[in-house]
N, CA, C and O atoms as a GROMACS GRO file, in nm:
protein
  280
    1ASP      N    1  -0.730  -1.571  -3.563
    1ASP     CA    2  -0.799  -1.458  -3.498
    1ASP      C    3  -0.879  -1.512  -3.380
    1ASP      O    4  -0.976  -1.586  -3.402
    2PRO      N    5  -0.846  -1.480  -3.257
    2PRO     CA    6  -0.915  -1.532  -3.139
    2PRO      C    7  -1.060  -1.489  -3.128
    2PRO      O    8  -1.144  -1.564  -3.078
    3HIS      N    9  -1.092  -1.368  -3.173
    3HIS     CA   10  -1.232  -1.321  -3.166
    3HIS      C   11  -1.322  -1.404  -3.257
    3HIS      O   12  -1.434  -1.442  -3.221
    4ARG      N   13  -1.271  -1.432  -3.376
    4ARG     CA   14  -1.349  -1.513  -3.470
    4ARG      C   15  -1.366  -1.655  -3.415
    4ARG      O   16  -1.474  -1.713  -3.421
    5TRP      N   17  -1.258  -1.710  -3.362
    5TRP     CA   18  -1.263  -1.845  -3.305
    5TRP      C   19  -1.365  -1.851  -3.191
    5TRP      O   20  -1.442  -1.946  -3.182
    6LEU      N   21  -1.365  -1.749  -3.104
    6LEU     CA   22  -1.459  -1.744  -2.993
    6LEU      C   23  -1.602  -1.734  -3.043
    6LEU      O   24  -1.692  -1.801  -2.991
    7ALA      N   25  -1.625  -1.650  -3.144
    7ALA     CA   26  -1.759  -1.634  -3.200
    7ALA      C   27  -1.808  -1.765  -3.261
    7ALA      O   28  -1.922  -1.805  -3.240
    8GLU      N   29  -1.721  -1.833  -3.335
    8GLU     CA   30  -1.759  -1.961  -3.397
    8GLU      C   31  -1.786  -2.066  -3.291
    8GLU      O   32  -1.879  -2.147  -3.304
    9THR      N   33  -1.705  -2.066  -3.186
    9THR     CA   34  -1.726  -2.162  -3.078
    9THR      C   35  -1.860  -2.138  -3.009
    9THR      O   36  -1.933  -2.233  -2.981
   10LYS      N   37  -1.892  -2.013  -2.982
   10LYS     CA   38  -2.022  -1.980  -2.921
   10LYS      C   39  -2.136  -2.023  -3.012
   10LYS      O   40  -2.236  -2.078  -2.965
   11TRP      N   41  -2.122  -1.996  -3.142
   11TRP     CA   42  -2.226  -2.032  -3.237
   11TRP      C   43  -2.245  -2.184  -3.239
   11TRP      O   44  -2.358  -2.234  -3.240
   12LEU      N   45  -2.132  -2.258  -3.240
   12LEU     CA   46  -2.140  -2.404  -3.241
   12LEU      C   47  -2.206  -2.457  -3.114
   12LEU      O   48  -2.286  -2.550  -3.119
   13CYS      N   49  -2.173  -2.398  -2.999
   13CYS     CA   50  -2.236  -2.439  -2.873
   13CYS      C   51  -2.386  -2.417  -2.879
   13CYS      O   52  -2.464  -2.502  -2.834
   14LYS      N   53  -2.426  -2.304  -2.933
   14LYS     CA   54  -2.570  -2.273  -2.946
   14LYS      C   55  -2.638  -2.377  -3.036
   14LYS      O   56  -2.746  -2.427  -3.004
   15GLU      N   57  -2.574  -2.409  -3.150
   15GLU     CA   58  -2.629  -2.508  -3.241
   15GLU      C   59  -2.645  -2.644  -3.173
   15GLU      O   60  -2.748  -2.710  -3.188
   16VAL      N   61  -2.544  -2.685  -3.099
   16VAL     CA   62  -2.548  -2.815  -3.030
   16VAL      C   63  -2.661  -2.816  -2.928
   16VAL      O   64  -2.736  -2.914  -2.920
   17LYS      N   65  -2.675  -2.709  -2.852
   17LYS     CA   66  -2.783  -2.702  -2.752
   17LYS      C   67  -2.920  -2.708  -2.818
   17LYS      O   68  -3.010  -2.775  -2.768
   18GLU      N   69  -2.937  -2.637  -2.930
   18GLU     CA   70  -3.065  -2.639  -3.001
   18GLU      C   71  -3.097  -2.779  -3.053
   18GLU      O   72  -3.210  -2.826  -3.043
   19ARG      N   73  -2.995  -2.845  -3.108
   19ARG     CA   74  -3.018  -2.982  -3.160
   19ARG      C   75  -3.049  -3.079  -3.047
   19ARG      O   76  -3.135  -3.166  -3.061
   20GLU      N   77  -2.980  -3.064  -2.935
   20GLU     CA   78  -3.007  -3.151  -2.821
   20GLU      C   79  -3.149  -3.128  -2.770
   20GLU      O   80  -3.218  -3.223  -2.732
   21SER      N   81  -3.192  -3.003  -2.768
   21SER     CA   82  -3.328  -2.972  -2.724
   21SER      C   83  -3.432  -3.034  -2.818
   21SER      O   84  -3.530  -3.093  -2.773
   22LYS      N   85  -3.408  -3.021  -2.949
   22LYS     CA   86  -3.500  -3.081  -3.046
   22LYS      C   87  -3.505  -3.232  -3.031
   22LYS      O   88  -3.611  -3.294  -3.035
   23GLU      N   89  -3.386  -3.292  -3.013
   23GLU     CA   90  -3.378  -3.438  -2.997
   23GLU      C   91  -3.455  -3.483  -2.872
   23GLU      O   92  -3.526  -3.583  -2.875
   24LYS      N   93  -3.438  -3.408  -2.764
   24LYS     CA   94  -3.508  -3.442  -2.640
   24LYS      C   95  -3.660  -3.434  -2.660
   24LYS      O   96  -3.733  -3.522  -2.615
   25LYS      N   97  -3.707  -3.328  -2.727
   25LYS     CA   98  -3.851  -3.315  -2.754
   25LYS      C   99  -3.902  -3.431  -2.839
   25LYS      O  100  -4.009  -3.485  -2.814
   26LEU      N  101  -3.823  -3.468  -2.941
   26LEU     CA  102  -3.864  -3.578  -3.028
   26LEU      C  103  -3.866  -3.711  -2.953
   26LEU      O  104  -3.955  -3.793  -2.975
   27ARG      N  105  -3.770  -3.731  -2.864
   27ARG     CA  106  -3.770  -3.854  -2.784
   27ARG      C  107  -3.894  -3.860  -2.694
   27ARG      O  108  -3.956  -3.965  -2.681
   28CYS      N  109  -3.928  -3.747  -2.633
   28CYS     CA  110  -4.047  -3.742  -2.548
   28CYS      C  111  -4.172  -3.772  -2.630
   28CYS      O  112  -4.260  -3.847  -2.588
   29TYR      N  113  -4.179  -3.711  -2.749
   29TYR     CA  114  -4.293  -3.734  -2.837
   29TYR      C  115  -4.301  -3.882  -2.878
   29TYR      O  116  -4.410  -3.940  -2.881
   30LEU      N  117  -4.186  -3.942  -2.908
   30LEU     CA  118  -4.182  -4.083  -2.945
   30LEU      C  119  -4.231  -4.171  -2.831
   30LEU      O  120  -4.311  -4.262  -2.852
   31LEU      N  121  -4.184  -4.144  -2.710
   31LEU     CA  122  -4.227  -4.223  -2.594
   31LEU      C  123  -4.377  -4.208  -2.571
   31LEU      O  124  -4.447  -4.306  -2.544
   32GLN      N  125  -4.426  -4.085  -2.582
   32GLN     CA  126  -4.569  -4.060  -2.565
   32GLN      C  127  -4.649  -4.136  -2.671
   32GLN      O  128  -4.752  -4.197  -2.640
   33SER      N  129  -4.603  -4.131  -2.794
   33SER     CA  130  -4.673  -4.199  -2.903
   33SER      C  131  -4.674  -4.351  -2.881
   33SER      O  132  -4.774  -4.417  -2.906
   34ARG      N  133  -4.562  -4.404  -2.833
   34ARG     CA  134  -4.556  -4.548  -2.805
   34ARG      C  135  -4.655  -4.586  -2.696
   34ARG      O  136  -4.723  -4.688  -2.706
   35GLU      N  137  -4.662  -4.504  -2.591
   35GLU     CA  138  -4.756  -4.533  -2.482
   35GLU      C  139  -4.900  -4.527  -2.532
   35GLU      O  140  -4.982  -4.611  -2.495
   36GLU      N  141  -4.932  -4.427  -2.615
   36GLU     CA  142  -5.067  -4.417  -2.671
   36GLU      C  143  -5.099  -4.540  -2.756
   36GLU      O  144  -5.208  -4.595  -2.748
   37LEU      N  145  -5.003  -4.580  -2.837
   37LEU     CA  146  -5.024  -4.697  -2.923
   37LEU      C  147  -5.046  -4.822  -2.838
   37LEU      O  148  -5.134  -4.903  -2.868
   38LYS      N  149  -4.968  -4.837  -2.733
   38LYS     CA  150  -4.984  -4.951  -2.644
   38LYS      C  151  -5.123  -4.950  -2.581
   38LYS      O  152  -5.190  -5.053  -2.572
   39HIS      N  153  -5.165  -4.832  -2.537
   39HIS     CA  154  -5.298  -4.819  -2.474
   39HIS      C  155  -5.408  -4.855  -2.574
   39HIS      O  156  -5.497  -4.933  -2.542
   40PHE      N  157  -5.402  -4.798  -2.695
   40PHE     CA  158  -5.506  -4.826  -2.795
   40PHE      C  159  -5.506  -4.974  -2.833
   40PHE      O  160  -5.612  -5.032  -2.858
   41THR      N  161  -5.389  -5.036  -2.838
   41THR     CA  162  -5.380  -5.178  -2.869
   41THR      C  163  -5.449  -5.260  -2.760
   41THR      O  164  -5.521  -5.354  -2.790
   42GLN      N  165  -5.425  -5.223  -2.634
   42GLN     CA  166  -5.488  -5.294  -2.523
   42GLN      C  167  -5.640  -5.276  -2.526
   42GLN      O  168  -5.714  -5.371  -2.501
   43VAL      N  169  -5.685  -5.155  -2.557
   43VAL     CA  170  -5.830  -5.130  -2.564
   43VAL      C  171  -5.893  -5.215  -2.674
   43VAL      O  172  -5.997  -5.276  -2.655
   44LYS      N  173  -5.828  -5.217  -2.791
   44LYS     CA  174  -5.882  -5.296  -2.902
   44LYS      C  175  -5.882  -5.446  -2.869
   44LYS      O  176  -5.977  -5.517  -2.902
   45GLU      N  177  -5.778  -5.491  -2.803
   45GLU     CA  178  -5.771  -5.632  -2.764
   45GLU      C  179  -5.885  -5.666  -2.667
   45GLU      O  180  -5.948  -5.771  -2.678
   46ALA      N  181  -5.911  -5.576  -2.573
   46ALA     CA  182  -6.020  -5.598  -2.478
   46ALA      C  183  -6.155  -5.601  -2.551
   46ALA      O  184  -6.241  -5.682  -2.519
   47GLU      N  185  -6.172  -5.510  -2.649
   47GLU     CA  186  -6.296  -5.510  -2.728
   47GLU      C  187  -6.313  -5.642  -2.803
   47GLU      O  188  -6.422  -5.699  -2.806
   48HIS      N  189  -6.205  -5.689  -2.862
   48HIS     CA  190  -6.212  -5.816  -2.937
   48HIS      C  191  -6.249  -5.932  -2.845
   48HIS      O  192  -6.330  -6.018  -2.881
   49GLN      N  193  -6.190  -5.935  -2.727
   49GLN     CA  194  -6.222  -6.042  -2.633
   49GLN      C  195  -6.367  -6.035  -2.590
   49GLN      O  196  -6.434  -6.138  -2.579
   50SER      N  197  -6.417  -5.915  -2.567
   50SER     CA  198  -6.556  -5.898  -2.528
   50SER      C  199  -6.650  -5.945  -2.639
   50SER      O  200  -6.747  -6.016  -2.614
   51LEU      N  201  -6.620  -5.905  -2.762
   51LEU     CA  202  -6.703  -5.948  -2.875
   51LEU      C  203  -6.697  -6.100  -2.892
   51LEU      O  204  -6.798  -6.163  -2.923
   52PHE      N  205  -6.580  -6.158  -2.873
   52PHE     CA  206  -6.565  -6.302  -2.885
   52PHE      C  207  -6.652  -6.373  -2.780
   52PHE      O  208  -6.716  -6.474  -2.811
   53LYS      N  209  -6.653  -6.321  -2.657
   53LYS     CA  210  -6.737  -6.379  -2.552
   53LYS      C  211  -6.885  -6.369  -2.588
   53LYS      O  212  -6.961  -6.463  -2.566
   54GLN      N  213  -6.924  -6.254  -2.643
   54GLN     CA  214  -7.065  -6.237  -2.683
   54GLN      C  215  -7.103  -6.337  -2.792
   54GLN      O  216  -7.212  -6.394  -2.789
   55ILE      N  217  -7.013  -6.356  -2.886
   55ILE     CA  218  -7.040  -6.453  -2.993
   55ILE      C  219  -7.055  -6.593  -2.936
   55ILE      O  220  -7.145  -6.667  -2.975
   56LYS      N  221  -6.968  -6.630  -2.844
   56LYS     CA  222  -6.976  -6.763  -2.782
   56LYS      C  223  -7.110  -6.779  -2.708
   56LYS      O  224  -7.173  -6.885  -2.716
   57LYS      N  225  -7.153  -6.675  -2.635
   57LYS     CA  226  -7.281  -6.681  -2.564
   57LYS      C  227  -7.396  -6.702  -2.662
   57LYS      O  228  -7.485  -6.784  -2.640
   58GLN      N  229  -7.393  -6.626  -2.772
   58GLN     CA  230  -7.500  -6.638  -2.871
   58GLN      C  231  -7.500  -6.775  -2.937
   58GLN      O  232  -7.606  -6.830  -2.966
   59GLU      N  233  -7.381  -6.831  -2.960
   59GLU     CA  234  -7.375  -6.965  -3.016
   59GLU      C  235  -7.437  -7.067  -2.922
   59GLU      O  236  -7.509  -7.157  -2.966
   60LYS      N  237  -7.411  -7.053  -2.792
   60LYS     CA  238  -7.470  -7.144  -2.694
   60LYS      C  239  -7.622  -7.130  -2.692
   60LYS      O  240  -7.695  -7.229  -2.686
   61LEU      N  241  -7.668  -7.004  -2.696
   61LEU     CA  242  -7.813  -6.982  -2.698
   61LEU      C  243  -7.877  -7.046  -2.821
   61LEU      O  244  -7.982  -7.109  -2.811
   62LEU      N  245  -7.812  -7.030  -2.936
   62LEU     CA  246  -7.865  -7.092  -3.057
   62LEU      C  247  -7.869  -7.244  -3.046
   62LEU      O  248  -7.966  -7.307  -3.089
   63GLU      N  249  -7.767  -7.301  -2.989
   63GLU     CA  250  -7.764  -7.447  -2.970
   63GLU      C  251  -7.878  -7.490  -2.878
   63GLU      O  252  -7.943  -7.592  -2.904
   64GLU      N  253  -7.903  -7.414  -2.771
   64GLU     CA  254  -8.012  -7.448  -2.680
   64GLU      C  255  -8.146  -7.439  -2.751
   64GLU      O  256  -8.232  -7.525  -2.734
   65VAL      N  257  -8.164  -7.335  -2.830
   65VAL     CA  258  -8.291  -7.319  -2.906
   65VAL      C  259  -8.309  -7.435  -3.000
   65VAL      O  260  -8.419  -7.489  -3.011
   66HIS      N  261  -8.203  -7.476  -3.070
   66HIS     CA  262  -8.212  -7.591  -3.160
   66HIS      C  263  -8.249  -7.717  -3.086
   66HIS      O  264  -8.332  -7.796  -3.132
   67ARG      N  265  -8.187  -7.737  -2.970
   67ARG     CA  266  -8.217  -7.856  -2.891
   67ARG      C  267  -8.363  -7.855  -2.845
   67ARG      O  268  -8.429  -7.959  -2.847
   68GLU      N  269  -8.412  -7.740  -2.803
   68GLU     CA  270  -8.551  -7.731  -2.757
   68GLU      C  271  -8.649  -7.754  -2.870
   68GLU      O  272  -8.758  -7.808  -2.847
   69LYS      N  273  -8.614  -7.716  -2.991
   69LYS     CA  274  -8.704  -7.735  -3.106
   69LYS      C  275  -8.717  -7.884  -3.139
   69LYS      O  276  -8.822  -7.929  -3.186
   70ARG      N  277  -8.611  -7.958  -3.114
   70ARG     CA  278  -8.614  -8.102  -3.148
   70ARG      C  279  -8.692  -8.180  -3.051
   70ARG      O  280  -8.704  -8.301  -3.066
   0.00000   0.00000   0.00000
């Protein structure tokens, strides 16, 4: 039956387009999430480096205080 075949073909085309649209949205979401994760990782790394520098400064200050006490 050509009418049934045409209807099924149209339905299948619609399904494929909907799935492609969903896949595209998910890919965009994935890329966005990866970029956010990369950004947050860089921010945390910068915070850790800053804290490490502060600790090193405080260690030097403590060493100077110890030397002055002696």
